[in-house]
C-alpha positions in Angstrom: 119.7 35.8 131.7 123.3 36.0 130.6 125.8 37.8 132.7 127.5 40.8 131.2 131.0 40.2 129.9 132.8 43.2 131.2 135.9 42.2 129.2 134.2 42.6 125.7 132.1 45.3 124.0 130.7 45.7 120.5 131.7 49.3 120.3 135.3 50.1 119.6 135.6 53.4 121.5 139.0 53.9 120.0 137.7 53.8 116.4 137.5 57.2 114.8 134.7 56.1 112.6 132.5 55.5 115.6 133.5 58.3 117.8 130.4 59.5 119.6 129.9 63.2 119.9 128.8 64.3 123.3 131.0 61.8 125.1 133.0 63.7 127.7 136.4 64.5 126.2 135.3 63.1 122.8 133.8 64.8 119.7 133.9 63.6 116.1 137.6 63.0 115.7 137.1 62.1 112.0 135.8 65.5 111.2 138.3 67.1 113.4 141.2 65.5 111.6 142.9 67.3 108.7 142.1 66.5 105.1 145.5 64.8 104.7 144.9 62.5 107.6 141.4 61.6 106.3 142.9 60.8 102.8 145.4 58.5 104.4 142.8 56.8 106.5 140.5 56.3 103.4 143.3 54.9 101.4 144.1 52.3 104.1 140.5 51.3 104.2 140.3 51.0 100.4 143.5 49.0 100.3 142.0 46.5 102.6 139.0 45.8 100.3 138.8 43.3 97.5 138.8 44.5 93.9 135.1 43.8 93.4 134.3 46.2 96.2 136.7 48.8 94.8 134.9 48.6 91.4 131.6 49.2 93.1 133.0 52.2 95.0 134.6 53.6 91.9 131.2 53.7 90.1 129.7 55.4 93.1 132.5 57.9 93.5 132.8 58.8 89.7 129.8 61.2 89.7 131.3 63.1 92.7 134.3 63.9 90.6 132.3 65.5 87.8 131.7 69.2 88.2 129.7 71.4 85.8 131.6 74.6 86.1 129.4 76.4 83.6 126.3 75.2 85.3 127.5 76.5 88.6 128.2 80.0 87.2 125.6 82.8 87.5 123.4 82.9 84.3 124.8 86.2 83.2 128.4 84.9 83.3 127.5 81.6 81.7 125.8 83.4 78.8 128.8 85.6 78.4 130.9 82.4 77.9 128.5 80.9 75.4 128.5 84.2 73.5 132.0 83.3 72.1 130.7 80.1 70.5 129.7 79.6 66.9 126.2 78.4 66.2 127.3 74.8 65.6 128.8 74.6 69.1 125.6 76.1 70.6 123.6 73.4 69.0 126.0 70.8 70.5 125.9 72.4 73.9 122.1 72.1 74.0 122.5 68.3 74.0 124.6 68.2 77.2 122.0 68.8 79.9 118.9 70.7 80.7 120.8 73.5 82.2 123.1 73.8 79.2 120.1 73.6 76.8 118.4 76.5 78.6 121.6 78.5 78.2 122.3 77.5 74.6 118.7 78.4 73.6 118.8 81.8 75.1 117.4 84.4 72.7 120.1 86.9 73.3 122.8 84.6 71.9 120.9 83.9 68.7 119.9 87.5 68.3 123.5 88.5 68.3 124.3 85.8 65.8 121.6 87.1 63.5 122.6 90.7 63.9 126.2 89.9 63.0 124.8 88.7 59.6 122.2 91.4 59.4 119.4 88.9 59.6 116.3 90.6 60.9 113.0 89.4 62.3 109.8 90.6 60.7 106.5 90.6 62.4 104.2 89.3 59.7 101.3 91.4 58.6 97.9 89.9 58.0 97.9 86.8 55.8 97.8 87.5 52.0 95.0 85.8 50.1 96.2 82.8 48.1 95.8 82.8 44.4 97.5 81.9 41.2 97.1 82.3 37.5 97.6 79.5 35.0 100.3 79.7 32.3 99.9 78.6 28.7 101.3 75.3 27.7 103.0 76.7 24.6 104.8 80.0 24.2 106.0 81.8 21.1 109.7 82.1 20.4 111.2 85.5 21.0 111.3 87.9 18.0 114.4 87.5 16.0 114.8 91.3 15.5 114.5 92.2 19.2 117.4 94.5 20.3 118.8 95.1 23.7 118.4 98.8 24.1 119.9 98.7 27.6 123.4 98.1 26.3 125.6 100.8 25.1 128.6 101.1 22.8 131.9 99.3 23.4 135.4 100.2 22.5 137.0 98.5 19.5 138.8 95.2 20.2 141.2 93.1 18.1 139.6 89.8 19.3 138.9 87.5 16.4 135.5 86.5 17.8 134.0 90.0 17.6 132.0 89.8 14.5 128.8 91.6 13.6 125.4 90.0 13.7 121.9 90.7 15.1 122.1 90.7 18.9 121.6 94.4 19.5 124.8 94.8 21.5 126.6 97.6 19.7 130.3 97.7 19.5 131.5 101.2 18.6 135.0 102.1 17.5 136.2 104.7 19.9 139.1 107.0 19.7 140.6 108.2 23.0 140.3 111.9 21.9 137.3 112.1 19.6 134.0 110.2 19.4 133.5 107.8 16.5 130.3 107.1 14.7 131.1 103.6 13.4 129.1 100.7 15.0 128.5 97.1 14.6 125.9 94.7 16.0 126.8 91.6 18.0 125.0 88.2 18.4 124.7 85.9 21.4 125.6 82.2 21.2 122.7 79.8 21.3 121.5 79.0 24.7 122.8 75.8 26.3 120.4 72.8 26.7 120.9 71.9 30.3 118.4 70.3 32.6 117.7 72.3 35.8 117.9 70.6 39.1 114.4 71.7 40.1 110.8 70.7 40.2 109.2 72.8 37.4 105.8 74.3 38.1 103.5 76.4 35.9 101.9 78.5 38.6 102.3 82.2 38.7 102.7 82.2 42.5 105.7 80.5 44.1 104.8 77.6 46.4 106.5 79.1 49.4 104.3 82.2 49.6 101.1 80.4 50.4 102.8 78.5 53.2 104.1 81.8 54.6 100.5 83.2 54.6 99.1 80.3 56.6 101.8 80.4 59.3 102.2 84.1 59.6 100.1 84.5 62.7 102.2 82.0 64.7 105.4 84.1 64.7 104.4 87.3 66.4 107.1 86.9 69.1 110.7 87.0 67.8 112.4 83.6 67.9 116.0 84.3 66.8 117.1 80.7 67.0 114.4 79.8 64.5 115.4 82.8 62.4 119.0 81.7 62.3 118.3 78.1 61.6 115.9 79.0 58.8 118.6 81.2 57.2 121.1 78.4 57.4 118.6 76.0 55.8 118.0 78.4 53.0 121.7 78.8 52.5 122.1 75.1 52.3 119.4 75.0 49.6 121.2 77.5 47.5 124.4 75.5 47.8 122.6 72.3 46.9 120.7 73.9 44.0 117.3 72.9 45.5 114.6 75.1 44.1 111.2 75.2 42.4 110.7 77.3 39.2 107.6 79.3 38.5 106.6 82.0 36.0 105.1 85.3 37.3 104.5 86.3 33.7 104.6 84.6 30.4 104.2 85.9 26.9 100.6 86.9 26.2 99.3 86.6 29.8 96.5 89.1 30.6 97.5 92.5 32.1 101.1 91.7 31.6 103.9 93.4 29.7 103.5 93.2 25.9 107.1 93.4 25.0 110.7 92.7 26.2 111.2 93.2 30.0 114.5 95.0 30.6 114.7 95.5 34.3 113.2 94.5 37.7 113.7 95.0 41.4 112.3 93.3 44.5 111.0 95.9 47.0 109.6 95.5 50.5 107.3 98.3 51.8 108.7 99.4 55.2 105.3 100.2 56.6 103.7 96.8 56.0 106.7 94.5 55.4 105.0 93.3 52.2 107.3 92.4 49.3 106.5 93.2 45.7 108.3 93.2 42.4 108.7 96.1 40.0 109.4 95.6 36.3 110.2 97.9 33.4 109.6 97.0 29.8 110.0 98.0 26.1 106.2 98.6 26.2 107.1 101.9 28.0 105.4 100.9 31.2 106.4 100.0 34.8 104.4 97.3 36.6 104.1 96.4 40.2 103.4 92.7 41.0 101.9 91.1 44.0 104.2 88.1 44.7 101.6 86.4 46.8 98.9 86.3 44.1 100.9 86.9 40.9 98.7 89.8 39.9 99.5 93.3 38.8 98.9 95.8 41.5 99.5 99.0 39.5 100.9 100.2 36.1 102.9 103.4 35.8 102.6 104.7 32.3 102.0 107.7 30.1 105.3 109.5 30.8 108.1 107.6 29.0 108.0 107.8 25.3 110.2 104.8 24.7 111.6 101.7 26.4 112.1 101.6 30.2 115.7 100.4 30.6 116.3 100.7 34.3 114.4 101.2 37.6 115.4 101.8 41.2 113.0 101.8 44.2 113.8 103.1 47.7 111.7 104.5 50.5 108.5 104.9 48.5 110.2 106.6 45.6 110.8 105.0 42.2 113.2 106.3 39.5 113.0 105.0 36.0 115.4 105.5 33.1 114.5 105.2 29.4 115.8 105.3 25.9 113.8 108.5 25.5 116.8 110.2 27.2 114.8 110.9 30.4 114.8 109.9 34.0 111.4 110.0 35.8 111.1 110.1 39.5 107.7 108.7 40.8 106.0 109.1 44.2 104.5 105.7 44.8 102.1 107.0 47.5 100.6 109.4 45.0 101.1 107.2 42.0 102.4 110.1 39.9 105.7 111.5 38.7 107.3 114.2 40.8 110.3 115.0 38.6 111.3 114.5 35.0 115.0 114.9 34.2 116.0 115.6 30.6 119.7 116.3 30.8 121.2 113.3 29.0 121.7 113.5 25.3 121.2 109.8 24.6 119.5 106.7 26.1 119.7 106.6 29.9 121.0 103.0 30.6 121.0 102.9 34.4 119.7 104.9 37.4 120.4 104.4 41.1 119.8 106.5 44.2 120.1 106.5 48.0 118.9 108.9 50.7 121.2 111.8 49.5 121.5 111.7 45.7 120.4 110.1 42.4 122.9 108.9 39.8 122.3 108.1 36.2 124.4 107.1 33.2 123.9 107.1 29.5 125.1 106.2 26.1 126.3 109.8 25.9 129.3 108.6 28.0 128.5 110.7 31.0 127.4 110.0 34.6 125.2 112.7 36.2 124.3 113.2 39.9 121.5 115.0 41.5 120.9 116.1 45.1 117.8 115.3 47.1 115.2 116.5 48.0 114.9 118.9 45.0 117.0 116.8 42.7 119.2 119.8 41.8 122.1 119.1 39.4 125.3 118.3 41.2 128.0 116.7 39.0 128.6 115.6 35.4 131.3 112.9 35.3 132.7 112.5 31.8 135.9 110.4 31.9 134.6 107.4 30.1 135.5 106.8 26.4 132.4 104.8 25.5 128.8 104.4 26.7 128.5 104.1 30.5 126.4 100.9 30.8 125.8 100.8 34.6 126.4 102.7 37.8 126.1 101.8 41.5 126.3 103.9 44.7 127.4 102.9 48.2 128.9 104.7 51.2 129.2 108.1 49.4 131.0 106.4 46.5 129.9 105.9 42.9 131.1 103.1 40.7 130.6 103.3 36.9 131.4 100.7 34.2 131.6 101.2 30.5 132.1 99.8 27.1 135.7 101.1 27.3 136.5 98.1 29.6 137.2 100.4 32.6 135.7 100.6 36.0 135.9 104.0 37.7 135.4 104.9 41.4 134.1 108.4 42.2 133.6 110.6 45.3 129.9 111.2 45.2 130.2 114.4 47.2 132.9 116.1 45.3 132.7 114.4 42.0 136.4 113.6 42.1 137.7 110.5 40.2 139.4 108.4 43.0 140.6 105.4 41.0 140.5 104.0 37.5 140.7 100.3 36.8 141.6 100.2 33.1 141.0 96.9 31.2 139.1 95.6 34.2 137.6 93.1 31.7 138.9 91.9 28.3 135.8 93.5 26.7 133.2 96.0 27.5 131.6 95.9 30.9 127.8 95.5 30.9 126.7 95.4 34.5 127.8 96.2 38.0 126.7 96.0 41.7 128.4 97.7 44.6 128.4 97.1 48.3 131.4 98.9 49.7 134.1 97.7 49.5 133.1 94.9 47.1 132.4 95.6 43.4 130.9 92.9 41.2 130.9 93.3 37.4 129.8 91.4 34.4 131.1 91.8 30.9 130.7 90.8 27.2 133.9 88.7 27.7 131.4 86.2 29.3 133.0 86.5 32.8 132.1 88.1 36.1 134.7 89.6 38.6 134.5 90.5 42.2 137.0 93.1 43.6 137.6 94.6 47.0 138.5 98.2 46.0 140.3 98.7 49.3 142.6 95.7 49.3 142.5 94.9 45.5 141.8 91.3 46.4 139.1 89.3 44.6 138.3 86.6 42.0 137.2 86.2 38.5 135.5 83.4 36.4 138.1 84.0 33.7 140.2 80.9 33.1 143.1 82.9 31.6 144.5 84.4 34.8 147.8 82.9 34.1 147.9 84.4 30.6 147.0 88.0 31.4 149.7 90.6 31.9 149.6 92.2 35.4 148.4 95.8 35.7 150.2 98.1 38.2 147.7 99.4 40.7 147.5 103.0 41.7 148.8 104.5 45.0 151.6 102.0 45.3 149.6 98.9 46.1 151.8 96.5 44.2 150.8 94.4 41.2 147.3 93.4 40.5 146.3 90.5 38.3 143.9 91.7 35.6 142.0 88.5 35.5 141.5 87.6 39.1 142.1 90.8 41.0 144.6 89.4 43.4 147.6 91.6 44.3 151.1 90.4 45.0 154.1 92.1 46.5 157.4 92.4 44.6 159.0 89.0 44.0 155.9 87.1 45.1 154.7 84.5 42.5 151.1 85.1 41.4 148.8 82.1 41.7 146.0 81.6 39.1 142.5 81.2 40.5 140.7 77.9 40.2 139.0 77.4 36.9 135.2 78.0 36.9 132.5 77.2 34.5 131.7 80.6 33.2 128.8 81.9 31.1 128.8 81.2 27.4 127.8 84.7 26.4 127.6 88.3 27.6 126.8 88.8 31.3 124.0 91.3 31.2 123.1 91.5 34.9 124.8 90.8 38.3 123.5 90.9 41.9 125.8 91.0 44.9 124.4 89.3 48.1 125.8 88.7 51.5 126.9 85.1 50.8 126.2 84.5 47.1 126.4 86.5 43.9 124.0 86.0 41.0 124.6 86.6 37.3 122.2 86.5 34.3 123.5 86.2 30.7 122.6 86.2 27.1 123.2 82.4 27.2 119.7 82.0 28.7 121.0 80.9 32.2 121.3 82.3 35.7 124.3 81.3 37.8 124.9 81.4 41.5 128.4 81.8 42.8 130.0 81.7 46.3 130.8 85.2 47.2 134.0 84.4 49.1 135.6 81.9 46.8 133.9 82.4 43.4 133.0 78.8 43.1 129.9 77.9 41.0 127.1 77.0 43.4 124.1 76.6 41.1 123.5 76.7 37.4 119.9 77.6 36.7 118.8 76.7 33.2 115.5 75.9 31.5 113.6 79.0 32.7 114.1 81.3 29.8 114.0 80.9 26.1 115.7 84.1 25.3 118.5 86.4 26.6 118.3 87.4 30.2 118.4 91.1 30.8 118.1 91.5 34.6 118.3 89.4 37.8 117.5 90.1 41.4 117.7 88.1 44.6 117.1 87.9 48.3 117.5 85.3 51.0 114.7 83.1 49.6 114.6 83.4 45.8 116.1 84.7 42.5 114.0 86.6 40.0 115.0 87.0 36.4 113.5 88.6 33.2 114.4 89.0 29.6 113.5 89.2 25.9 111.1 86.2 26.1 108.8 88.4 28.3 109.0 85.8 31.1 109.5 86.7 34.8 111.0 83.6 36.3 111.1 83.0 40.1 113.6 80.4 41.3 112.2 79.7 44.8 114.6 78.1 47.3 112.2 78.4 50.2 109.6 75.8 49.0 108.1 74.0 51.9 109.7 76.4 54.4 107.9 79.1 56.4 109.8 82.3 55.8 107.1 84.8 56.7 109.2 86.1 59.7 112.3 86.8 57.6 112.8 90.5 56.8 113.7 90.6 53.1 
């Protein structure tokens, strides 16, 4: 046994690192020291170590220096922070950690993003039975003597290219004080031979609808992130021009229209969420189509005595306008007309209505309004100098366009003329769509134009913006360029818009969407444009063999019809389940 060496011990009682608590007069002196003293002590210890040891310690200390501030916040506050981020940033945040993924995937964030764009979730109804009809391999060419009854007269123009032929677009010489009876007939240019960027199909049912039916039962609980990402995917397909083309009707198909199709409208029943298509034709009938099967659900007939030129469907009511000078209002639940209006003195070219009133326009150069529920006469608006080709209503305002090249804005309640945009196009205006404050118009000058009626800003497909004289706006708003719609203050140089590949003939129909605008033309093509910039997004050719008279669209597809008796569906949702999207 070794004797204890009282002059040496393994414990350094004076070391603060080994101070034993509980020793009389002791305590943990390291903890008791201030933060500044401990920092100094740690530095001295680290300074005594070799660099290899410092590198090891640095790797161990680094995680202690990282603090997830958002992760430490209560969920309510963290979600409030995330609510300020765009959807691209939310998708990136979901890759940071599990905690961040839980926050970034929160349904409240994606619901607000969807609501900001008015994207709504639809609980799918029971699956629709699949089905399709074949289409003939060969179709007859459109009749050479087919006229477009849905277009009215146009004021005389000195343009050299306005020569008479057999298109059916009448150009009437109009005096500003008295009506004129002289008229001429215009002809469209031959349709362009372009190849569509699509996979052509010959089925009557778009491919996406069967996919929607099979997956409908899986989306009973709203998933707003899925809804948002699906909308973004569809938007990218519109931008890329990725679609499949199918024909809902072709010439000679059973139970279909037997003559030119002048008008159409997509409609979703609010009770069931089922979307259908209504069409009106020169054969004097209105047909309702089941988009899931391609079959005709019902036929409204026996009232109009001539061509159905325009239809409008809203809240279970359908209004139809005809060249028989009449407007007929139908109750779809009873499948019968509830009102026949015979006030116009010539063909009724367009009819629109909302919850308060119905508006119609005619070749007799008037716009007439009627008040619901009894459809009592309200106003007769008669400022136009030529046929009023189209009307639209939004936010208690009415927009009318005419062959006199003007666009007029009316107060729907009082009937007062609020503003006149003379020479809005270089030739007669054929079509219009209106979602306040934006007005989209198409003309026989082959161009479309978007205008904000409150700021007078907008764009046009016309390449001659730098050649057009400015028009002084009303109410002291400065100078407005006739071609592009942009306004400039005194002394500011006006900049011409970027040149765009416009239509090659009269623009017969336009549709204004939330992100894109659609136009259909006598040149047999449908074009898609960026709503904000006016840039051409997609050029849809190859679907029609005749002039296009009407187009419609929603988030997933574009529908068009014309003199070739075809109903073309340009489906951008092929292979994508869209059964939960409210259309």
